[in-house]
Wavefront OBJ file of the C-alpha trace (Angstrom):
o trace
v -143.026 -202.051 -106.707
v -142.074 -204.690 -104.175
v -143.973 -205.146 -100.935
v -141.419 -203.358 -98.748
v -141.480 -200.251 -100.953
v -145.282 -200.394 -101.126
v -145.507 -200.466 -97.328
v -142.999 -197.596 -97.096
v -145.262 -195.452 -99.297
v -148.162 -196.187 -96.941
v -145.974 -195.267 -93.954
v -145.091 -191.972 -95.647
v -148.775 -191.196 -96.206
v -149.595 -191.956 -92.576
v -146.647 -189.893 -91.325
v -147.832 -186.913 -93.402
v -151.399 -186.896 -92.064
v -152.499 -183.547 -90.673
v -152.675 -183.293 -86.895
v -156.462 -182.977 -86.868
v -156.688 -186.395 -88.553
v -154.131 -188.063 -86.295
v -155.921 -186.693 -83.225
v -159.192 -188.303 -84.328
v -157.950 -191.739 -85.369
v -159.014 -194.289 -82.792
v -158.592 -198.059 -82.666
v -157.428 -198.433 -86.272
v -155.048 -200.834 -87.987
v -153.667 -200.400 -91.516
v -152.530 -203.563 -93.297
v -151.354 -204.590 -96.759
v -152.660 -207.688 -98.497
v -151.713 -208.893 -101.943
v -155.298 -209.455 -103.151
v -158.787 -208.916 -101.755
v -160.639 -212.056 -100.721
v -163.822 -213.080 -102.503
v -165.707 -211.837 -99.452
v -164.015 -208.429 -99.652
v -164.437 -208.035 -103.423
v -167.209 -210.422 -104.516
v -167.411 -208.937 -108.010
v -163.659 -209.125 -108.576
v -163.519 -205.429 -109.466
v -159.882 -204.944 -108.465
v -160.611 -203.299 -105.139
v -157.750 -200.977 -104.133
v -158.585 -200.525 -100.459
v -161.234 -201.391 -97.909
v -162.312 -199.965 -94.564
v -163.906 -202.473 -92.219
v -165.189 -201.303 -88.879
v -167.432 -198.797 -87.170
v -166.770 -195.219 -88.260
v -166.185 -192.632 -85.559
v -169.551 -191.042 -86.356
v -171.367 -194.342 -85.827
v -169.786 -195.261 -82.511
v -172.072 -194.926 -79.546
v -171.529 -194.858 -75.818
v -171.474 -198.650 -75.831
v -168.400 -198.791 -78.084
v -165.600 -200.256 -75.978
v -163.254 -203.246 -75.975
v -163.793 -203.645 -79.710
v -161.320 -205.176 -82.121
v -159.538 -202.486 -84.154
v -161.115 -201.222 -87.339
v -159.026 -202.235 -90.325
v -157.938 -200.488 -93.477
v -156.616 -202.998 -95.989
v -154.647 -201.777 -98.999
v -154.363 -204.297 -101.826
v -150.942 -204.257 -103.480
v -151.625 -206.332 -106.581
v -154.754 -204.309 -107.420
v -152.611 -201.188 -107.392
v -149.875 -202.765 -109.483
v -152.455 -203.965 -112.034
v -153.250 -200.320 -112.827
v -149.984 -200.166 -114.794
v -149.016 -196.751 -113.443
v -145.530 -195.288 -113.420
v -143.825 -194.956 -110.034
v -145.028 -191.412 -109.270
v -148.591 -192.162 -110.368
v -148.604 -195.366 -108.308
v -147.427 -193.505 -105.217
v -150.221 -190.964 -105.718
v -152.821 -193.704 -106.132
v -151.645 -195.440 -102.950
v -151.850 -192.085 -101.152
v -155.372 -191.485 -102.445
v -156.473 -194.990 -101.400
v -155.125 -194.637 -97.858
v -156.672 -191.166 -97.425
v -159.994 -192.389 -98.826
v -160.186 -195.269 -96.352
v -159.112 -193.055 -93.429
v -161.911 -190.737 -94.487
v -164.372 -193.597 -94.061
v -162.945 -194.264 -90.577
v -163.593 -190.613 -89.748
v -167.152 -190.937 -91.061
v -166.697 -188.852 -94.223
v -168.905 -189.956 -97.119
v -167.720 -190.464 -100.707
v -169.114 -187.156 -101.986
v -167.215 -185.182 -99.366
v -164.069 -187.253 -99.943
v -164.196 -186.222 -103.607
v -164.667 -182.585 -102.622
v -161.578 -182.569 -100.421
v -159.473 -184.579 -102.879
v -159.290 -187.810 -100.870
v -161.006 -189.922 -103.524
l 1 2 3 4 5 6 7 8 9 10 11 12 13 14 15 16 17 18 19 20 21 22 23 24 25 26 27 28 29 30 31 32 33 34 35 36 37 38 39 40 41 42 43 44 45 46 47 48 49 50 51 52 53 54 55 56 57 58 59 60 61 62 63 64 65 66 67 68 69 70 71 72 73 74 75 76 77 78 79 80 81 82 83 84 85 86 87 88 89 90 91 92 93 94 95 96 97 98 99 100 101 102 103 104 105 106 107 108 109 110 111 112 113 114 115 116 117
């Protein structure tokens, strides 16, 4: 899947978010990178996505004028999974939802329960 198509899948996932999620998202950027940096994935595990920022649950009254939180989705890590087109689209969807869940302050156990992991 080329980069344009990969980004279009992410756009589709974001466009399909339920209203309660969209209403809560605050100061968030979603970007695509080809590979994680060594800092982002020090063990070289093939990281699919990463949330970097302060979750909504952890923001206090002093949270203002901050740089946007960032969700990074790593294209080559997804492609390395060797999935067919439908499976790849589903994995991209799951990655984006998982990282948005972290932005909302949802832990991994709960993300698994609701099918976002």
